[in-house]
N, CA, C and O of each residue as an XYZ file, in Angstrom:
520
protein
N       0.284     -1.499      0.270
C      -0.502      0.173      0.243
C       0.947      1.135     -0.058
O       2.097      0.842      0.267
N       0.352      2.670     -0.963
C       0.856      3.133     -1.354
C       1.036      4.170      0.116
O       0.057      4.135      0.862
N       2.297      5.138      0.592
C       1.509      5.877      2.064
C       2.384      7.377      1.477
O       3.418      6.988      0.936
N       2.308      8.540      1.436
C       2.576      9.256      0.780
C       2.040     10.517      2.145
O       0.923     10.413      2.653
N       2.823     11.404      2.485
C       3.015     11.992      3.892
C       3.858     12.752      4.227
O       5.063     12.640      4.450
N       2.709     14.069      4.272
C       3.150     15.534      4.158
C       3.954     15.812      5.591
O       4.065     15.068      6.566
N       4.470     17.143      5.368
C       4.805     17.582      6.730
C       5.576     19.537      6.465
O       5.813     20.266      5.502
N       5.695     19.617      7.935
C       6.562     20.827      7.151
C       5.375     22.376      7.407
O       5.951     23.447      7.600
N       4.172     22.376      7.393
C       3.691     23.568      7.003
C       3.714     24.302      8.683
O       4.095     24.005      9.816
N       2.843     25.749      7.754
C       2.859     26.988      8.953
C       2.225     27.433      8.865
O       1.215     27.044      8.278
N       2.427     29.105      9.633
C       1.954     30.145      9.525
C       3.233     30.807      9.740
O       3.884     30.660     10.775
N       3.704     31.763      8.456
C       5.130     32.030      8.148
C       4.601     33.873      7.777
O       3.616     34.325      7.193
N       5.525     34.388      8.292
C       5.587     35.788      8.058
C       5.414     36.425      6.166
O       4.546     35.754      5.608
N       5.817     37.113      5.553
C       5.522     37.381      4.364
C       7.870     37.466      4.150
O       8.752     37.880      4.903
N       7.878     37.064      3.275
C       8.945     37.476      3.153
C      10.389     35.918      3.901
O      11.536     35.708      3.506
N       9.712     35.311      4.838
C      10.177     33.818      5.818
C       9.656     32.535      5.017
O       8.566     32.466      4.450
N      10.398     31.768      5.059
C      11.413     30.627      4.842
C      10.047     29.370      5.774
O       9.612     29.419      6.925
N       9.704     28.239      4.463
C       9.755     26.997      5.170
C      10.338     25.866      4.271
O      10.713     26.140      3.131
N      10.418     24.642      4.749
C      10.750     23.934      4.234
C       9.767     22.540      3.585
O      10.409     21.492      3.514
N       9.011     22.504      3.348
C       8.448     20.562      3.148
C       9.037     20.243      3.412
O      10.127     20.788      3.582
N       8.585     18.456      3.782
C       8.593     17.606      3.928
C       8.078     16.617      3.311
O       6.980     16.701      3.862
N       7.905     15.296      2.261
C       7.293     14.516      1.980
C       7.823     13.883      1.969
O       8.970     14.100      1.578
N       7.201     11.783      2.640
C       7.573     10.538      2.733
C       7.319      9.778      2.171
O       6.174      9.569      2.571
N       7.528      9.005      1.359
C       6.906      7.717      0.363
C       7.253      6.653      1.182
O       7.907      6.748      2.221
N       6.803      5.638      0.696
C       6.652      4.720      1.124
C       5.562      3.443      0.347
O       4.473      3.786     -0.114
N       6.056      1.912      0.289
C       5.268      1.468     -0.452
C       5.350      1.429     -2.059
O       4.380      0.965     -2.658
N       6.060      1.726     -2.523
C       6.415      2.149     -3.881
C       7.927      2.420     -4.161
O       8.521      2.696     -3.118
N       8.619      2.420     -5.134
C       9.840      2.310     -5.527
C      10.161      3.812     -6.517
O       9.957      4.141     -7.685
N      10.979      4.672     -4.876
C      10.411      5.837     -3.950
C      12.017      6.250     -5.805
O      11.798      6.789     -6.890
N      12.880      5.864     -5.434
C      13.963      6.156     -6.356
C      13.474      6.564     -8.271
O      13.899      7.319     -9.146
N      12.489      5.648     -8.148
C      12.711      5.327    -10.062
C      10.632      6.202    -10.234
O       9.772      5.913    -11.065
N      10.580      6.979     -9.357
C       9.464      7.813     -9.513
C      10.161      9.266     -9.779
O      11.297      9.387     -9.321
N       9.681     10.217    -10.369
C       8.812     11.348    -10.776
C       8.422     11.396     -9.273
O       8.205     10.320     -8.716
N       8.283     12.885     -8.369
C       7.815     13.651     -7.223
C       8.084     14.946     -7.931
O       8.920     15.438     -8.688
N       5.995     15.530     -6.777
C       5.363     16.709     -7.543
C       5.070     17.056     -5.917
O       4.790     16.361     -4.941
N       5.311     18.680     -6.169
C       4.215     18.452     -5.165
C       3.393     20.235     -6.396
O       3.488     20.803     -7.485
N       2.638     20.266     -4.969
C       1.056     20.908     -5.330
C       0.581     22.062     -4.438
O       1.072     22.283     -3.332
N      -0.452     22.815     -5.015
C      -0.670     23.431     -3.509
C      -2.541     24.026     -4.834
O      -2.836     24.109     -6.027
N      -3.131     24.233     -3.548
C      -4.781     24.178     -3.530
C      -4.899     25.220     -3.062
O      -4.642     25.274     -1.859
N      -5.294     26.408     -3.696
C      -5.753     27.619     -2.439
C      -7.026     27.646     -2.416
O      -7.581     27.341     -3.472
N      -8.064     28.085     -0.992
C      -9.652     28.826     -1.456
C     -10.315     29.113     -2.515
O     -10.288     30.266     -2.946
N     -11.013     28.163     -3.116
C     -12.063     28.627     -4.221
C     -10.947     28.779     -5.933
O     -11.281     29.272     -7.011
N      -9.849     28.244     -5.594
C      -9.230     28.033     -6.622
C      -8.604     25.988     -6.838
O      -8.223     25.187     -5.984
N      -8.767     25.854     -8.274
C      -7.624     24.993     -8.633
C      -6.575     24.385     -8.395
O      -5.459     24.903     -8.352
N      -6.762     23.552     -8.267
C      -4.868     22.604     -7.319
C      -4.468     22.905     -8.689
O      -5.023     22.826     -9.785
N      -2.692     23.479     -8.036
C      -2.145     23.842     -9.608
C      -0.668     23.306     -9.198
O      -0.170     23.364     -8.074
N      -0.084     22.768    -10.380
C       1.532     22.252     -9.937
C       2.723     23.199     -9.461
O       2.998     24.297     -9.944
N       3.387     22.533     -8.391
C       3.927     24.229     -7.865
C       5.816     23.461     -8.558
O       6.716     24.300     -8.562
N       6.057     22.550     -8.867
C       7.389     21.615     -8.401
C       7.498     20.732     -8.747
O       6.649     19.920     -8.378
N       8.724     20.184     -9.801
C       8.519     18.407     -9.824
C      10.008     18.121    -10.283
O      10.723     18.842    -10.978
N      10.254     17.068     -9.802
C      11.842     16.432     -9.347
C      11.884     15.079    -10.416
O      10.817     14.479    -10.289
N      12.396     14.696    -10.995
C      12.556     13.513    -11.711
C      13.091     12.630    -10.592
O      13.182     13.309     -9.569
N      13.639     10.860    -10.325
C      14.255     10.123    -10.220
C      14.940     10.424     -9.297
O      14.701     10.322     -8.094
N      16.319     11.024    -10.108
C      17.257     10.732     -9.654
C      17.596     12.688     -9.240
O      18.758     13.090     -9.306
N      16.756     13.408     -8.954
C      17.115     14.847     -8.530
C      17.789     15.823     -9.833
O      18.078     17.016     -9.752
N      17.935     14.933    -11.025
C      19.117     15.663    -11.626
C      18.265     16.638    -12.162
O      18.915     17.682    -12.112
N      16.700     16.962    -12.851
C      15.850     17.826    -13.369
C      15.262     18.348    -12.882
O      14.968     17.710    -11.871
N      14.720     19.379    -12.902
C      13.262     19.725    -12.164
C      12.460     21.507    -13.111
O      12.677     22.268    -14.055
N      11.563     21.287    -12.032
C      10.479     21.746    -12.738
C       9.815     22.954    -11.923
O       9.731     22.609    -10.744
N       9.296     24.289    -12.130
C       8.508     25.233    -11.527
C       7.606     25.585    -11.977
O       7.482     25.288    -13.165
N       6.971     26.040    -11.614
C       5.791     27.157    -12.279
C       6.654     28.101    -11.930
O       7.621     28.087    -11.168
N       5.802     29.562    -13.105
C       6.598     30.607    -12.855
C       6.481     31.655    -11.607
O       6.949     32.793    -11.647
N       5.865     31.162    -10.622
C       5.172     32.209     -9.725
C       6.559     31.882     -8.328
O       6.758     32.665     -7.400
N       7.414     30.427     -8.569
C       7.739     30.164     -7.668
C       9.052     30.321     -7.513
O       9.744     30.396     -6.498
N       9.445     30.381     -9.264
C      10.645     30.059     -9.531
C      11.813     31.163     -9.500
O      11.872     32.258    -10.059
N      12.479     30.682     -8.883
C      13.676     32.034     -8.137
C      14.103     31.801     -6.918
O      15.270     31.861     -6.530
N      12.118     31.239     -5.634
C      11.843     31.158     -4.554
C      11.668     29.770     -3.849
O      11.926     29.444     -2.691
N      11.317     29.280     -4.560
C      11.243     27.725     -4.062
C      12.629     26.615     -4.537
O      13.161     26.575     -5.646
N      12.806     26.189     -3.915
C      14.016     24.399     -4.546
C      12.526     23.179     -3.864
O      11.656     22.939     -3.027
N      13.504     22.682     -5.512
C      12.609     21.504     -5.434
C      14.040     20.787     -4.701
O      15.072     21.402     -4.970
N      14.262     19.158     -3.517
C      15.147     18.015     -3.985
C      14.376     16.543     -3.030
O      13.305     16.425     -2.434
N      15.376     15.732     -3.237
C      15.112     14.272     -3.127
C      16.333     13.817     -1.700
O      17.456     14.064     -1.260
N      15.389     13.193     -1.523
C      16.806     11.456     -0.309
C      16.371     10.848     -0.661
O      15.617     10.123     -0.012
N      16.608     10.720     -2.215
C      15.937      9.047     -2.036
C      16.802      7.671     -0.779
O      16.103      6.725     -0.417
N      17.706      7.738     -0.473
C      18.153      7.327      1.120
C      17.084      6.994      2.228
O      16.965      6.138      3.105
N      16.147      8.399      1.641
C      15.375      8.112      3.011
C      13.948      8.835      2.814
O      13.380      9.550      3.639
N      13.393      8.390      1.201
C      12.554      8.545      0.401
C      11.790      9.577      0.738
O      10.669      9.520      1.244
N      12.330     10.407      0.487
C      12.051     11.864      1.142
C      11.989     12.935     -0.094
O      12.821     12.560     -0.920
N      11.490     13.833     -0.436
C      11.087     15.361     -1.203
C      10.591     16.019     -0.032
O       9.936     16.016      1.010
N      11.744     16.911     -1.354
C      11.983     18.418     -0.024
C      11.525     19.798     -0.888
O      11.840     20.006     -2.059
N      10.641     20.768      0.029
C      10.427     21.230     -1.016
C      11.089     23.201     -0.229
O      10.888     23.577      0.926
N      11.531     23.687     -0.893
C      12.452     24.523      0.336
C      12.053     26.349     -0.404
O      12.555     26.874     -1.398
N      11.103     26.853      0.454
C      10.493     28.441      0.017
C      10.334     28.729      0.976
O       9.778     28.380      2.018
N      11.558     30.314      0.077
C      12.313     30.979      0.663
C      11.120     32.481     -0.485
O      10.467     32.509     -1.528
N      11.484     33.361      0.562
C      10.870     34.643      0.724
C       8.971     34.351      0.110
O       8.493     34.358     -1.024
N       8.319     34.116      1.523
C       6.915     33.485      1.030
C       6.162     35.181      1.175
O       6.378     36.167      1.881
N       5.127     34.799     -0.001
C       4.760     36.071     -0.445
C       3.144     35.698      0.296
O       3.375     34.583      0.762
N       1.711     36.008      0.640
C       0.537     36.344      0.800
C      -0.044     35.040     -0.262
O      -0.462     33.959      0.152
N       0.065     35.515     -1.937
C      -0.210     34.326     -2.465
C       0.006     32.916     -2.575
O      -0.655     32.218     -3.343
N       1.213     32.325     -1.583
C       1.517     31.176     -1.758
C       0.751     30.615     -0.516
O       0.912     29.531      0.043
N       0.197     31.257     -0.331
C      -1.117     30.624      0.575
C      -2.135     29.215      0.317
O      -2.844     29.294     -0.686
N      -2.235     28.182      0.987
C      -2.809     27.184     -0.232
C      -2.167     25.834      0.862
O      -1.079     25.726      1.428
N      -3.361     24.945      0.837
C      -2.649     23.400      1.480
C      -2.064     23.067      0.365
O      -2.689     22.951     -0.689
N      -0.295     22.803      0.525
C       0.323     21.596     -0.823
C       0.212     20.539     -0.487
O      -0.107     20.082      0.610
N       0.419     20.157     -1.235
C       0.477     18.246     -1.675
C       1.328     17.976     -2.253
O       1.702     18.516     -3.294
N       1.955     16.818     -1.533
C       3.137     15.388     -2.531
C       2.595     15.056     -3.659
O       1.771     15.813     -4.173
N       2.921     13.970     -4.203
C       2.363     13.709     -5.238
C       3.895     12.846     -5.734
O       5.065     13.228     -5.717
N       3.091     11.178     -6.280
C       3.763     10.745     -6.672
C       3.716     10.000     -7.853
O       2.872      9.106     -7.794
N       4.425     10.070     -9.066
C       4.130      9.951    -10.690
C       5.270      8.324    -10.479
O       6.472      8.269    -10.219
N       4.230      7.153    -10.732
C       4.912      5.379    -10.358
C       5.099      5.104    -11.816
O       5.255      3.922    -12.121
N       5.110      6.188    -12.962
C       4.475      5.287    -13.917
C       5.269      6.128    -14.927
O       4.724      6.395    -15.998
N       6.665      6.621    -14.645
C       7.529      7.505    -14.959
C       8.904      8.467    -13.378
O       8.661      9.042    -12.317
N      10.032      8.173    -14.029
C      10.395      8.901    -13.708
C      11.615     10.084    -13.700
O      12.583     10.396    -13.008
N      11.001     10.483    -14.791
C      11.219     12.057    -14.987
C       9.238     12.791    -15.296
O       8.201     12.132    -15.367
N       9.439     14.385    -15.409
C       8.732     15.270    -14.675
C       7.990     15.533    -17.111
O       8.395     16.134    -18.106
N       6.949     14.700    -16.780
C       6.646     15.492    -18.371
C       6.386     16.642    -19.505
O       5.720     17.531    -18.974
N       6.505     16.773    -20.083
C       6.050     18.653    -20.014
C       4.464     18.352    -20.325
O       4.073     18.384    -21.492
N       3.782     18.130    -19.507
C       2.416     18.023    -18.848
C       2.239     17.918    -17.814
O       1.056     18.019    -17.488
N       3.744     17.541    -16.166
C       3.271     17.180    -15.489
C       2.497     18.017    -14.696
O       2.422     17.669    -13.518
N       1.881     19.058    -15.027
C       0.823     20.142    -14.330
C       0.096     20.000    -14.565
O      -0.827     20.119    -13.760
N      -0.125     19.626    -15.851
C      -1.751     19.656    -16.901
C      -2.621     18.994    -15.789
O      -2.211     17.969    -15.244
N      -3.933     19.613    -15.404
C      -5.224     18.911    -14.696
C      -4.526     19.149    -13.288
O      -4.537     18.145    -12.576
N      -3.887     20.340    -12.710
C      -4.264     19.914    -11.455
C      -3.151     18.101    -11.298
O      -3.358     17.358    -10.339
N      -2.261     17.798    -12.224
C      -0.673     16.751    -11.899
C      -1.644     15.820    -11.603
O      -1.708     15.464    -10.426
N      -2.815     15.095    -12.805
C      -3.671     13.514    -13.260
C      -2.862     12.815    -13.626
O      -3.344     11.788    -14.102
N      -1.108     12.883    -13.659
C      -0.011     12.207    -14.418
C       0.455     11.367    -13.128
O       0.942     10.238    -13.070
N       0.057     12.551    -11.820
C       0.483     11.571    -10.947
C      -1.227     10.949    -10.034
O      -2.439     11.142    -10.128
N       0.062      9.884     -8.932
C      -1.610      8.580     -8.781
C      -1.740      8.373     -7.625
O      -2.809      8.117     -7.071
N      -0.172      8.496     -6.870
C       0.097      8.900     -5.128
C      -0.112      9.880     -4.701
O       0.397     10.798     -5.345
N      -0.924     10.300     -3.449
C      -1.570     11.816     -3.311
C      -1.195     11.782     -1.738
O      -1.365     10.613     -1.392
N      -0.841     12.407     -0.835
C      -0.891     12.798      0.265
C      -1.759     13.177      0.693
O      -2.587     13.427     -0.182
N      -2.307     13.530      2.289
C      -3.184     14.336      2.617
C      -3.393     16.379      2.652
O      -4.317     17.176      2.814
N      -1.816     16.433      2.375
C      -1.604     17.841      2.551
C      -1.086     18.620      3.940
O      -1.369     18.227      5.072
N      -0.335     19.709      3.662
C       0.225     20.305      4.639
C      -0.634     21.773      4.223
O      -1.167     21.964      3.130
N      -0.626     22.460      5.041
C      -0.792     24.058      5.562
C       0.128     24.805      5.367
O       1.234     24.803      5.906
N      -0.397     25.673      4.366
C       0.665     26.785      4.877
C      -0.042     27.790      3.998
O      -0.604     27.807      2.902
N       0.415     29.113      5.573
C      -0.014     30.193      5.627
C       0.548     31.013      5.313
O       1.230     30.879      6.329
N       1.283     32.393      4.523
C       1.560     33.738      4.564
C       1.220     34.424      4.893
O       0.586     35.113      4.093
N       1.300     34.950      6.456
C      -0.034     36.382      7.150
C       0.729     37.023      7.856
O       1.294     36.228      8.607
N       1.266     38.674      8.137
C       1.741     38.962      9.179
C       0.274     38.917     10.332
O       0.420     39.175     11.527
């Protein structure tokens, strides 16, 4: 049984930083692309970042480029999202997801809120507010 568990969310002031973690089990972690997605109230889920199986290839949505960094530690079955210079518009529930059908982030990785990703966590809330 595949399990995906996120942690690290919280309340932070604008300009602050948070690091999200996601641990996955029940799958061949080092063969799968992993992604971070978010959903704000009243909005559709959007892709934030994706990382290939070996950590060498990364993708980001334009709004977080230069502020967020995705990474992974395959020895720990964990993927991270370092978020710096947070803005109020980053407030959302953040979800981690595994793409067990591919080790790479396709050109459509963020399409339809991550429809290519098969396994999802329950989410961790990030709130950016003063």
